[in-house]
N, C-alpha and C positions, 0 to 999 in steps of 0.2 A: 437647763443646759448643764451639762457635767463640767467639772473643774478642768479636765484634760481637754475639752473642746475650747475652752476659753484660753487656755495656755496655748493651744495651736493657732487660734486666730491671731494672738499677738506675735507669736514667733514666725508664723507665715508672712507677716506684714512688715516686721522690724527684724532685720538680720542681726545676728550675734548678741542676742539678749537671752537671759536666764529668766524664766518665769515660773512663779508659784502661785496657784490659786487655791484658796479654801472657801468653802461655802458654809455659812452658819444661818440657818433660818431663812434663806433667800437672799441673804446679803453675800455678795462676792468681794473677797479680800484678795486683791491682785497685787503681787510684788513683783517689780521688774529691776533687773541689774542689768546695766550694759553701758558701754563707753558712748553710745549714741546721746546719752544724756549730758555729756561733757559741755559745759558752757551754756546749757540751757537754764532759763529761770523755772522756777516750779510750775508756773501756769503752762509753759510750752511743754514741759514733761508731761503734765496731765493730758494736754491736748493731743499729744502724740499717742498715748494709750487709748484715750476715748475714741480717737479716729478708727482704731481697730475694732472697737466694740459698738459703735454708734448705731449701727443697723439693728443690733439686737436689744440695744437700750430703747430705741424708738418703737420697735414692735412689741416690747413688754417681756421679750424672753429672759432679759437680764433686767432686774428691777432696781437693786441698790448696789452701788460699787463704791469700794474704798481703794484707792490707788495709792501704793507707796513706790516711788522711783529712786534708784541709787546708781551712781557711778560705781564701778568696780573698787575704787579707792574708799568711797563712802561706805560700801557695803563691808569691806575688811575692817573698817573702823567700828562699824555696827555689831559685827560678830564677836 
């Protein structure tokens, strides 16, 4: 699955997020920034993204995923 397709899966299901996906040797690195993460603990943030990708993880299309999530404020401090 191409990076753009993974980005679209997330943006189609979670409104108002910016998504960046890179693929390295079959490993998908997904970075998502959005206010939707405000007040969520790290597990809930991960679950939200996994719910968008779960179908493709289960069928083996997406094998390994590393997810990083940020609120806009956290992202601005990160940059």
